C-alpha positions as CSV (number, residue, x, y, z in Angstrom):
1,M,62.9,59.9,66.1
2,K,62.2,63.7,65.9
3,K,63.6,64.3,69.3
4,N,67.0,63.1,68.2
5,Q,67.0,65.4,65.2
6,T,66.2,68.4,67.3
7,K,69.1,67.7,69.7
8,L,71.5,67.3,66.8
9,A,70.4,70.6,65.3
10,Q,70.8,72.5,68.6
11,R,74.2,71.1,69.2
12,G,75.4,72.4,65.9
13,A,73.9,75.9,66.5
14,M,75.6,76.0,69.9
15,S,79.0,75.2,68.4
16,V,78.7,78.2,66.0
17,D,77.7,80.5,69.0
18,V,80.7,79.3,71.0
19,M,83.0,79.8,68.0
20,L,81.8,83.4,67.5
21,V,82.3,84.2,71.2
22,S,85.7,82.5,71.2
23,G,86.6,84.6,68.1
24,F,85.7,87.8,69.8
25,I,87.6,86.9,72.9
26,I,90.7,86.0,70.8
27,L,90.4,89.3,69.0
28,A,90.1,91.2,72.3
29,L,93.2,89.4,73.7
30,I,95.2,90.2,70.5
31,Y,94.3,93.9,70.9
32,I,95.2,94.0,74.6
33,I,98.5,92.3,74.0
34,S,99.3,94.7,71.2
35,K,98.8,97.6,73.6
36,G,101.1,96.0,76.2
37,P,104.2,98.1,75.7
38,S,102.1,101.4,75.8
39,I,100.4,100.3,79.0
40,A,103.8,99.2,80.6
41,Y,105.4,102.6,79.7
42,A,102.4,104.5,81.1
43,W,102.6,102.5,84.3
44,N,106.4,103.0,84.6
45,K,105.9,106.7,84.2
46,I,103.4,106.8,87.0
47,M,105.7,104.8,89.3
48,F,108.6,107.1,88.3
49,T,106.6,110.2,89.3
50,S,105.6,108.6,92.5
51,D,109.2,107.7,93.4
52,V,110.4,111.2,92.7
53,S,107.7,112.5,95.1
54,S,108.8,110.1,97.8
55,I,112.5,111.1,97.3
56,I,111.6,114.8,97.5
57,S,109.7,114.2,100.8
58,A,112.5,112.1,102.3
59,T,115.2,114.6,101.3
60,R,113.3,117.4,103.0
61,D,112.9,115.1,106.0
62,W,116.7,114.5,106.0
63,K,117.4,118.3,105.9
64,K,115.3,118.9,109.1
65,S,117.1,121.8,110.8
66,R,120.2,121.8,108.7
67,P,120.9,125.1,107.0
68,N,121.0,123.6,103.5
69,F,121.2,120.4,101.6
70,D,125.0,120.2,101.6
71,G,126.2,116.6,101.9
72,V,122.9,115.0,100.9
73,S,123.0,111.7,99.0
74,I,120.6,108.8,98.3
75,Q,122.6,106.7,100.7
76,K,122.1,109.2,103.6
77,I,118.5,109.5,102.8
78,C,118.0,105.8,102.8
79,D,119.9,105.4,106.1
80,I,118.1,108.1,108.0
81,T,114.6,108.3,106.6
82,D,111.9,105.8,106.0
83,L,112.3,105.9,102.2
84,S,111.0,102.7,100.6
85,D,113.3,99.8,99.9
86,S,111.9,99.7,96.4
87,I,113.7,103.1,95.8
88,C,116.8,102.5,98.1
89,G,117.4,98.9,97.0
90,T,118.8,96.2,99.2
91,S,122.1,98.0,99.6
92,G,120.6,101.4,100.2
93,D,122.3,103.1,97.2
94,G,119.4,103.5,94.8
95,K,121.1,101.4,92.1
96,S,118.8,99.9,89.4
97,T,115.7,100.7,91.3
98,N,113.8,103.2,89.3
99,A,110.8,102.2,87.2
100,F,112.9,102.2,84.0
101,G,115.7,100.1,85.4
102,G,118.1,102.9,86.2
103,D,119.7,104.5,89.3
104,W,118.6,107.3,91.6
105,R,121.1,109.9,92.7
106,V,120.5,112.8,95.1
107,S,123.0,115.7,95.4
108,V,123.2,119.2,96.5
109,N,122.7,121.8,93.8
110,A,125.2,124.7,93.1
111,S,122.8,126.7,95.2
112,K,123.1,124.8,98.5
113,G,119.5,125.6,99.4
114,L,118.3,123.3,96.6
115,F,118.9,119.7,95.7
116,D,119.0,117.7,92.5
117,I,117.5,114.3,91.8
118,T,119.1,112.4,88.9
119,A,117.5,109.4,87.4
120,T,119.3,107.3,84.8
121,L,117.2,105.5,82.2
122,P,119.3,102.9,80.5
123,N,116.4,101.0,79.0
124,D,114.3,103.9,77.6
125,T,116.7,106.4,76.2
126,D,114.4,107.3,73.4
127,R,111.7,108.5,75.9
128,I,113.9,110.8,78.0
129,D,112.3,113.9,76.5
130,D,108.8,112.7,77.3
131,I,109.8,111.9,80.9
132,A,111.5,115.2,81.2
133,D,108.4,117.0,80.0
134,T,106.3,115.0,82.5
135,M,108.5,116.0,85.4
136,A,109.1,119.6,84.4
137,S,106.1,121.0,86.2
138,S,107.1,119.4,89.5
139,T,110.6,121.0,89.5
140,R,111.6,124.2,91.4
141,S,110.6,126.5,88.4
142,G,107.3,124.7,87.7
143,C,108.0,124.8,84.0
144,I,105.4,123.8,81.4
145,E,107.9,121.7,79.4
146,A,111.5,120.7,79.7
147,A,112.7,122.7,76.8
148,G,114.0,126.0,78.1
149,C,113.5,125.0,81.8
150,A,116.4,125.9,84.0
151,T,115.5,123.3,86.7
152,I,115.5,120.2,84.5
153,K,118.3,118.8,82.4
154,T,118.6,115.8,80.2
155,S,121.6,113.8,78.9
156,A,121.8,110.8,76.6
157,N,120.5,108.5,79.4
158,S,119.4,110.6,82.4
159,V,117.1,113.3,83.7
160,T,118.3,115.7,86.4
161,M,115.6,117.6,88.3
162,T,116.2,120.5,90.7
163,F,114.0,121.0,93.8
C-alpha cells in the first residue's frame, strides 16, 4: 500500500516541475517574439549593407577600362556582371529587391568618375535617417554620419550614396 502512495506523490511533484519549466519556456518565447521587429530590422540592415557592397563591386567590374561611369545602370550591371539575382531580380532591373522591399538604381554622378546608388525604402520611411547614417562611412567621403555629408542624400523614401 505504501508503494502506491509514493508513486502518487512523485507524480504530483513532477507535474509542478513540468509546469515551472513550461512557464519559463513560454516567458522566453514571449520575450523573443516581442523582439522580432528589432531583430528583423537589424537583419535587413545587414543585408542592405551587403547588397550595396556587391553593387559597388559589380559597378567597378562593369567600368573595366571605360574612362568613367557614363551610361551605367542597374540593368547593364545585371546583364554584364555576375551580380546576384537577389539584387537584380528576375527581370534584371533591381525592382523590389532590396532588403526593405524597395528598388535599386545605379547612375553616373555629375562627376562622371563617380557613380550613385539609390535605394528606395517604401516600407521603412521612418528609418531612412538611421540607414543613411549606417551607410555614410562607406560612401566616397567616408563621413561619420549622414548629416552634412556631401556623398549621401536622403529623400522621403530613398537614400542616394555616391562612390
